[in-house]
N, C-alpha and C positions, 0 to 999 in steps of 0.2 A: 443321701437324699437325692432323689431324681430331680433333674432340672426340667421345668416345663418348656414348651415352645415359646417363641418370642412374645413378650408382653408389650402392648401398646403399639408404638410405631416401628418396631423392628429396627433394622439397620437404617440409620440416617446419615448419609454421606454428603457433606457440605462442600461446595466449591471454595477455593482459597486462592490467594495471589501467590503463586509459586515463586520461590527465590531460586534462581538458576544461574549457572556459570555463563558468563559472556564469552562465547566461543573465541572471539578475536583476542581476548586477553589471556588465554591459557594455551599451553602447548598443544593439547588436544583434549577432547572431552573424555576419551578413554583414560588419559593419564591422570585425570583429577578424580576418577571414581575409585571406589574401594568396596570390598565385601563388607557386610555388616560388622559392627565393632567386635562382636564376640566370636567371629570367625578369624579375625586377624589376631592371633595369639602368639605367634612366633616372633621373636625380636628381628630375625632376618626378614620376615614378611613385612613387618612394620617399617623397617629401614628402606626396603625396596619401594614401598608406596611413598614414603616421605621424599625419596630421591627421584621418583618418577616425574614429579612436577612440584614446584614450590607451593602450589595452591591445592595440592591433593586434599580431599575431604577428610583423610585420616587425621590431619592436624586439628580438626574440629571434634571428631568423634572419639579420638584417642590421643589427646594432647599429652606431651611429654614434659614433665617438670618435677621438681623435687618433692612436692607435697600435693595431696589432693586439692587443697584450696588453690595452690599455684596453678595446677593443671586446668582447673575450671576457669580461673580468672584469665589464663592465657587463651583458652578457647574463645571466651567471650570477646577479648580484645582482638583476636584474629578475625572473628566473624565481623565485628564492627569495622575493622580496617579494610577487609576485603570488599565490604559494601561501599565504604567511602571511596575506595580506589576504583570502583567499577568492575571488580572481578566477579562479584555476584550482583545481580540486579533483579528486582521483582517484575513479574509479568504485569501487563497493564490493567488487567481485570481478573476477578475471581474465575476460576475454572476447575473442572475435574480433568484428570489426565488419563488417557488410555495409554497403557504401557505394555510393550511387547518385548519378549525375550525369545531368541532362536539359537539353537545349537544343533546343527545337522537336522535330524528328523524331529527334534524336540521343539515344540512351539507352546509358549504360554502367553496369554493376554489377560489383563485385568484392568482395574480402575483405581487410580490413586486419588484420594480425597481426604478431607478432615472428618473423621467419624465421631458422631456423638458418643461420649463415654457413658457406660451403663454398668451398674453393679451386676455381679454374677447372678443374683437371684432373679433378675429380669429375664434371664434366659436368652439374651440377644447375642452376647459375645461369650463364648465358652472357652475358658482356659483348660488345658489338659495337663499342665505340669506345675509343680511347686516352684517357688522362686527362692533365691538366696538373698537374705536381707542386705548384706553388704553391697551386692551389685545394684539393688534398687536404690540404696543410699547414694551410691556414686552417680548413677544415671540421673537421679533427681537433682543432685547438686549441679550437674552439668547443664541440665535443662533450665534450672533456675538462673544460672549464670548467663547462659546464651539467650534465654527467652525465645527458644526455638525448638521445633521438632526437626532434628538433623537427618533422620533416615526413617523410611516407612516400615511399619510392621507388615508381616505377611499374614493375611486372614483368608480363610477358605470358606466359601458358602456353596450350596448345591441347589441348582435350579432343576427344571425337568429336562434340561438339555436342548430345548427348542431355541431358535434364533428369534426371540422376542424380548421385549423389555430392555434391561441393561445389556443383554447379549447382542441385541440388534444394534444398539448404539455402538458398542465396541467393534462389531464387525464392519459396520458402515464406516466408522471413523478410520479404521485400519486400512481402508482402501484409499485414503487421502494421502497427500504429501505430509510426511511427519515434521513435527516441530524440530526434532533433533534425531540424529542417528549416530551410533558409534559401535565399534567392536572392541571388546575388552580382551585382555591378555589370555583369558581362559577360553577364548573362541566364541563366546556368546555375543551375538549382535543385539543391540538395544535400540528401540524406537519409542518415541514419545509424541503424543498428539494432545492438543488442548481441546476440551469440550466446553463451549460457552453458550451454545444455542439454547434458549429457554425451553424449547420443546424437547430437546434431547435430555436436558437436565431433569425435566419433569418426568420423562419416560423412565429414566434410571431410578428416580426417587420412588415412583409408584411401584416399581418392581421390587426394590430392596426393602420396602417397608414390611414385606411379608417374610423376610429372610432372617436366618440365624447363622452366625459365623463361628468357626473354630479358629482359635489362635494357632496358626501353623508355626510361626516363628516370631518371637518378640515378647515372650511372657514378662520378662523383667521390664521392658519399656512400657508394656500395658499397665503393669503394677505401678510404674512410675507415673504414668498419666493419671491414674486414679488417685494416687497420693497427692499430686500437685493440685488436682481439682479440689480435693478435700480441704486444702489449705486456703482456698478462696471462699469468700462469703458472698460475692456477687457473681451473677452470670457473666460469662465472657469467653474469650478464645480458649481458655484452659478447660472448657467443657468439651473440647474436641481434641482428637489426636490423629496424627498422620498415619495412614494405613494404605496398603495395597490389597484390594479385594479381588480374589480369583474365584471364578465359578468352576469348581472341580468336576461338574458334570460335563463340561466342555474341555477343560484343561486339567486333567488329573495331576496332582503333585507327586513327586517322588519322596519316599520316606527312607532316610538313611540313619545310621547309628551315630552317636557321639561317643567317642572313646575316652578312657580315663588314663591319665599319666600320674603314677604314684611317685612323687619326687624323692621320697626318703625311704622307700622300700625296695630292696634289690630283688631280682627274680629268684635268687637262691633262697633268701629269707622268706619270700612269698610262698615258694613251693614247699619249703620245710614246714611252714606253719600249717599247711593243709593236712599234715599227719600221714601216717602209714597204717597198714592193717595191724601193726604191732603196738601202736600207741593206744592209750586207754579209750580215746574217743573214736579211734578208727580214722578213716579217710573222710574228709569233708566233701571231696569230689573225687571222681575218677580222673587221673592225670595221665596223659599220653603225649610223648613227643611226636610232633607231626612235621612233615617235610615242607620246606619253603620252595621257592621264594614266597614273598608276602601274598601275591594273588592266589597261589596254590593253597597256602595256609588258610586264607580267608574262605576259599571254596570249601575246605574241610570243615571250618567252623559252620558255614551255612548248611552243609549236609548234616552235621551233628545236631544243629538247632532244629532242623525239620524232621529228624529221626524220631519215630514214635518211641516214647519211653525214655528218651535221652534227658528229658528235663531241661534245665537251664544250661547254657553252654557259653564259655568264654575262651579267649585265646590270650595267653600271656606271652610277652616278648620283652626283650631288653638285654639278653645275654648272648645274642647271636643266633638263637634258635627260637622255636615256637612250641608252646605247650598248650594242649587242648584240655580244658576242664569241662566235664559234663557229668551227668548222673549224680547230682548232689545227694547227700545222705538224708533220707526222709525224716529220720528222728531229729537231725540237726535243723532241718527246715521247720519242723513243728515247734522247736524250742525258740527259734530266732525270728521267725516271720510273724508280724502282728496278725491277729485273727479277726480284727474288727473291720476288715475291708473285703470286698468281693474276691472270689477266686481269681478272676482275671487280673486283679491288681497284685494279689499275693504271689502269682506265678510269673510276673514280669521279670525279665533279666535284671533291670535296674533295681527293682525291689530286692531281689535276692543278692545282688552284688553289694548294695549298701547295707542291708540288714545283717546278712550272714557273713559275707567276706570282709567288707571294710570295717564294720563295727565289731563283730564277734571274733572272727579268725585273725585278721590282720591288725585290728585296733588302730585304724588310720583315721584321724580326725578329718572331717569334711571342711577343710579350710584351704585357702589358696596356696599356703605354704606346703601343703601335703598332697593336694589333688589338683591336677589341671584337666581341663575338658577340651578335647581337640576333635574337630570334624574330620580330619584327614588321618587315616590309619598309618600311612607311611611316615608322616610327621611325628606321630606318637611313638612309633618304633625307633625312629632316628634319634629323637630326644632322649628316650629311655636308654638307648645304647651309649649315647654320648655322655650322659650324666649319671649313669649307674642306677637309674630308677626302673620301674616296671610299667610297661604298657599293658592295659587291659582292653582288648579289642572286643567290641560288642557286635551283635547281630541286630538288624533293624526290627522294630516292632511293626506288626501288621497294622495298616491304617484303620481297619475296622475296629480293632481293640481300642485305639486312641479315641475314636468317635464314641464308642459305647461307654467308656469310662467318663468321658467329658459330659455326656448326657446324663449320667448318674450323679454328676457332681463330685466325682472321685479324682483328685489330682494325682498324676503320676509323679514319681521322683523327678527332681529337676534334672535337666539335660538328658531326658530319656529318648528324645527323637530329634531328627534334623529334617525338616520338610524343605523342599526346594523344587525348582530353582528359586533362590532368594533374590529379591530386588537389589540391584546395585545401589550403593549409597553415593550420593553426589549428583544425581540427575535432577532432582527437585527437592528443595527444602521448604519448610514452613516456618516463617517468622511469626511469632505470636504478636509482635508489634504491628504487623500488617492486618491482624484480625483473623 
């Protein structure tokens, strides 16, 4: 079913009293920030963040304890203690926040605020990926316990590119002295400004009420927002969720792949299961060994993915080498790929990977014990080689395909895309107790 344009008031971004680190109480602002929770997947990465500063935000978004209930309770107690001790303090008045990220020639600016939640059928906020229920369960329990939105989602909307409306406020504000500035370990500089002037807020509101946004990053947290709102019977702060809105007409996002790590399948078994010309079913894919190192192998994957007639392409790793899979068997595709979706969905790499390879050929359950999702290709390969698993490296989806499927109301398989740059977690939080 095709999703219409935004109904009613479109995007409604409300000011809120941001909860922020008190700079004098922490080692540095950079040391207390973190990538979003689902990017911090390696234990060594988690430990590095925990040891960077005793108040790093990762202790709230990824608390460590023996059981889920203990983890969520620990996060809530930590958040309360940090506020009582003056580590985190609320801003004096509600505001929207202009947020800037820079890395060399890359510049991204957007607005952080509390967005009115809306169901998909309103056509205001468009998801483009399916979600995993166990992740939503975990995020919902964490938000209930902490009574807070701990990190903003990344939403993309598109203006006509002119410096008017919200864009005008963003550009004017970015010329002022920032509320905070820091540079994180990845080389990105981050700047935050507060917007409280009634005229500026009105200009942003008037512009956004005509806009429609795509969830670029944060599908599980958006699904969590909606679930928690449904649990309430009275209007209140749970009707809104913390987001970063970026105008991609002015600041285009980068689209990257999310790779799979198959914990319990070795590369030898993965390759053997693909078959040979002599087996009854033939070859599920054409398989070729390709040269490394990793950047060269990924370049070969990109070339194969763009080659006419090559079909879906994947790169397997974990045994010290690289194996390119392309040209899937058309008869096998016809038998395994659902036919009730548009061709753009049926031919997605993620669709073919999950329906043909994971379910049919390898018979790998889509559970955390069997499949990990990693944004970094090198980390996926390193973990596969260390633990005897298989890394399945993906090629990014074209952004136009994402938008087209979202407007049709067709969700992509979960973890199909990674839009960025993502906002750093820890620069501004939203406590529901503050409204």
